[in-house]
C-alpha positions as CSV (number, residue, x, y, z in Angstrom):
1,X,13.4,0.9,4.7
2,X,10.5,1.8,6.6
3,X,7.7,4.4,6.2
4,X,4.9,6.0,8.4
5,X,2.1,7.8,6.7
6,X,-1.6,8.6,6.9
7,X,-3.5,8.3,3.5
8,X,-7.2,7.9,2.6
9,X,-9.0,4.3,1.7
10,X,-10.2,4.5,-1.7
11,X,-12.1,1.8,-4.0
12,X,-10.8,0.8,-7.2
13,X,-13.7,2.0,-9.7
14,X,-12.8,-0.4,-12.4
15,X,-13.4,-3.4,-10.4
16,X,-15.3,-3.2,-7.4
17,X,-14.2,-4.7,-4.2
18,X,-10.8,-4.1,-4.3
19,X,-9.6,-1.3,-1.7
20,X,-6.2,0.8,-1.7
21,X,-4.0,3.3,0.2
22,X,-1.9,5.5,-2.2
23,X,1.8,5.4,-0.9
24,X,3.0,9.1,-0.8
25,X,4.9,10.2,-3.9
26,X,8.1,10.8,-2.1
27,X,8.2,7.5,-0.4
28,X,7.3,5.9,-3.9
29,X,10.2,7.6,-5.1
30,X,12.6,6.0,-2.5
31,X,10.9,2.8,-3.1
32,X,11.7,2.9,-6.9
33,X,15.1,4.1,-6.7
34,X,16.3,0.8,-4.9
35,X,17.4,-1.7,-7.7
36,X,15.8,-5.1,-7.4
37,X,14.8,-8.1,-9.4
38,X,11.8,-7.5,-11.7
39,X,8.6,-9.0,-10.2
40,X,5.2,-9.5,-11.8
41,X,3.5,-6.1,-12.6
42,X,6.4,-4.1,-11.0
43,X,4.9,-5.3,-7.5
44,X,7.4,-4.7,-4.6
45,X,7.1,-6.7,-1.4
46,X,6.3,-5.2,1.8
47,X,5.2,-5.7,5.8
48,X,2.2,-3.6,6.7
49,X,0.8,-2.2,9.9
50,X,-2.5,-0.8,10.6
51,X,-3.8,-0.4,14.0
52,X,-3.4,-4.0,15.4
53,X,-3.2,-5.7,12.3
54,X,0.1,-6.8,10.4
55,X,0.5,-8.7,7.3
56,X,2.8,-9.3,4.4
57,X,1.6,-8.0,0.8
58,X,2.8,-6.2,-2.2
59,X,2.7,-2.2,-3.5
60,X,2.1,-2.2,-7.1
61,X,2.9,0.9,-9.3
62,X,0.1,3.4,-10.2
63,X,1.3,5.9,-13.1
64,X,-2.1,7.5,-12.7
65,X,-1.3,8.3,-8.9
66,X,2.5,9.0,-9.6
67,X,3.6,6.5,-6.8
68,X,2.4,2.8,-5.6
69,X,-0.8,1.4,-4.0
70,X,-1.0,-0.9,-1.1
71,X,-4.0,-3.4,-1.4
72,X,-6.0,-3.5,1.9
73,X,-8.0,-6.7,2.3
74,X,-11.3,-7.2,3.8
75,X,-10.2,-8.9,7.0
76,X,-8.1,-6.1,7.7
77,X,-10.8,-3.6,6.9
78,X,-13.1,-5.3,9.1
79,X,-10.6,-5.7,12.0
80,X,-9.5,-2.3,12.0
81,X,-13.2,-0.7,11.5
82,X,-11.9,1.2,8.3
83,X,-14.0,2.0,5.1
84,X,-13.9,3.9,1.9
85,X,-12.9,7.4,2.6
86,X,-11.4,6.9,6.0
87,X,-7.7,8.3,6.5
88,X,-5.5,5.2,7.6
89,X,-2.5,5.4,9.6
90,X,0.2,2.7,7.9
91,X,3.5,1.6,8.8
92,X,5.0,0.1,5.7
93,X,8.7,-1.7,5.8
94,X,9.8,-2.6,2.3
95,X,11.1,-6.4,2.1
96,X,12.9,-6.4,-1.2
97,X,16.1,-4.6,-0.9
């Protein structure tokens, strides 16, 4: 299961320093429909590419946004020159199938 999308980078206001991209709702629905073993916080393992950076992480369900959120670590933000509010082109592959 692979998706490509563009979404803005945002900072979690409750805990400074954490930055996320929200997975579009239609893709979140597709991810949610696949039966899988439960993991901590409802997380789903993924492989992500933003620009020239590729890494493995997890997306987490976010009922406030109606989808999943993808954490974007500082090393990637720095390497790709992205900051809060920037539109980010994301290639996401779900590893938990």
